[in-house]
N, C-alpha and C positions, 0 to 999 in steps of 0.2 A: 702505199697497200697494207691492209691488217695483216700483223703479224698471225693471228687467229681469227677465223671466221667460221662460225658453227650456224647452221640454219637446221630447226626440226629434227635435232640430234633425239633419239631413243635408243633405249638399250635394254636388255632382257637377261635375266640369269634363270638358270634351269631349263627344264623339258616338259612337255605335256603338261598335266595339271599342276606341277610344282613349278611353271613357269612365272616368274615374276618380274614386271617391269620396274626399273630403278632409275631409269631417265626418262623423263616425257616431254617431248618437243623442246627440248632445250636451244636457245637462240643467243649468240654472244659474238661480240667482237671484242678483240684487243689491240690495241695499237701499238706500234714501236715506242719504247720509252716508257709504257706505262705499267704502273702496279696495280693488280687488281687483287683485292683480297676477298676470298669466298670462305662464308661462315654457314653454320648450320648444325643440327643435332647429328649425332654418329648415325650411320646408316641412312643417310638421306640421299647418298649418290654421291658427295664431292670427290671422294677418292677414285671412284668408276670414271668420273668425268676427267680428272686429272690424267690417268693411264690411257684415256682414249685420245685426248689431245697430244700424249707424249708418244703415240704411236706404238702402244704397248700391249693394246686390244684392237681387234677387228671390229671396224664400224659396222652396226647392224642395220642401222636405218638413219636416214638424213645425212646432211652437207657438213665435214670438217675437212675445212682448208687450213693447213699450217705451214707458213712460209712458203706460201704458193702451190703446195702440193695437195691435192686431193685424194684424202686418206679411206673413203668409201670406194671400195672396189681396188683399192691399191694392192700392189703385190710385197712380199717379205723382203725383196731387195730394197724398193723405194722407202720402205719404213725403217730399215736397218740406215740406210743414208740420211735419211732425215733426222734420226736419233744421234747423231753426230753434231747436228748443231743445237741439240737441246739440252740444257742442263737439268737433272733431276734429283732432287733431294726428298728422300722417302724415310721414314721413320725406321726402318730397319738397317739403315746406314749403309749396308752391303759394301763395306769394306773388304779387301783381300786380305787374310789372317796372316799370309806370310809375307807380307809388305809392311815397310815402316809407314808411319804417317805420312813422312816426306814423299815417299813412293808412291803411296795411294794417290796422292794429290796430284803428283806428276803425271798419272795416268790421264787427268783432264788436259794439263798443259801439252802433253805428248800429242793431242789432236791438231795441235798448231803447228803443223809442219814447215811453215813458211821461217821458224825459229831456230835455231842450233841447240842442240842438246844442253849445253851449258845455259844458255836462255831459258830454256823450258824448266831446267832445274831451279833455276833463279826466282822463276814466276812462283812455282810449287812454294818455295821457301817464303817468299814475300806474302801469299796468300795464307800460308800457317801463321804468319807473324799477323796477319791483320785479324786474325780470329783468335789470337790470343795464345798459339802453342809454341811460340818459339824455341821453348825449353823442351819441348816433347816430340821433336822431329824423327828422332831415332827410335822410338818407342813403336813396338806392335800393337796392334789394336786389343789384344788381350791385356795388355799393360794400361790401357786408358779407360778412364769412367766412360759412361754413358754420354754424360754431355761432353766431354772431350771427342769421343767418336763421332757424335752428332757434328761438332765443329770441323772435324777432318773431311767429312761427307760434304758439308757446304763449301768448304775450301777448295775440294776437288771439283765440284760442280761448277764452281766461280772461275777456276783456273782454265777451263776451256773456253773462256769468253763466249758464251753461247748466246743466239739471237733471241731464245726463248729459254726461261728458268721457271720449272715447275717444283713447287715445295710444298710438301705434305705435312702439316705441321712442325715447321723447321725450329721453334723455339720450344717445344714440349720438353726436352731434357735440360733446359738452359735456365738459370736465375734470370732476374728481372734484367740485370745491368748486361749480361752477356748477350740475353735473347735481342733486347733493343740494339746492342752494336752489330749483331748478325743482320737484322732485318736493315738497318742503315747501309750495310754493305750492299745487299741485294738491291735496295733503292739507287746506289752509287751505281752499280752495274747497269741499271734501267738508263741514268741519266746519261752517263759517259759514253756507254757502247749503244744508245739505241735500243737495247734489249727489252723485251717484253717480259714481264713476271706475273705469275698467278700463283698465288699462297692460299692453302687451304688453312685453317687456324680457328682455334676455339680461345686465342689469347687476346682478351681484351686490352691488354697493355701495348699491343701495336696497331689497334686498328685506325689509328690517325696516322701511320706511315703510307697508307695506300691512296692512290689516286681515286679509286673507285671503291666501294662496299658492296659486295653481293651477297645475298641470303638465299639458301636453298633448303626447301621442306619437301619429302616426301616426291622427291625427284624432279620438281620444278624449282626454276629461279623466280622469286618472290621480291617484292620491292622492299629495299632497305629503309627503315625509319631511324637512320642514326641521327 
C-alpha cells in the first residue's frame, strides 16, 4: 500500500475576487522506503502540498490518502492522530525555547511509548550525535546558531521513527558537508524503517539522493528533465 496517494488535489487561497488556485489537479504516489525530492520556484505550491500531506490544512478538493487514512472530509481527531506518525521538518524549526536541545529531541522519541524513559532519552542523544551536536545537548535554542537549530529539528523528527517524513528545505541553513550528512540520514530512515520521505528543496547538491525528482510550476507537477 502506498504511504501517500493523491488524486486530483486542488487548493485555493483567499475569498471572492481574491481567490487564487495554488494547486491544480495534483496526482502523486509515494511508496514505503522511497525518497522523493520536490523542486520548483518559490510560490509555486510546494510548501502548500507538504502541509496538506502532513494533515496541517483541510483538503478542499481531490483525494489525499496518507498512511491509509483519507484526509478529504476527515475530522480534527483523525488528523491529530495521523500526525503522530508523520515527522515534519520546517524552516521555522519550531523548537520549544524553554527546553534544551536534548529535551526538544526527546519530544520525538517520547512518542514511542513501547520504550522506557531511559531508552527514549538515549535515542534522543544518539540522534543528536548523528547530526553532529554531541557537545550541544544541554544548550537552549537561544544559544544555538540557525544551522544548529535546524539540526535539532531534524533529530527530533527522526527520533520519532515516523512512517512518513516531510521536510521543507532541510539543508537551507547548513553548509555543504552538514547538508549532505543530514539528507543521508533521511535516506537511511527510509531504507531501514521503510519510511517514505518527501523533501522540498532548492539545493542542487542533494538532488542525487532521491529515488525520484519532481518539479512543480504554477501549482502543477511537471516532468523532470534531470
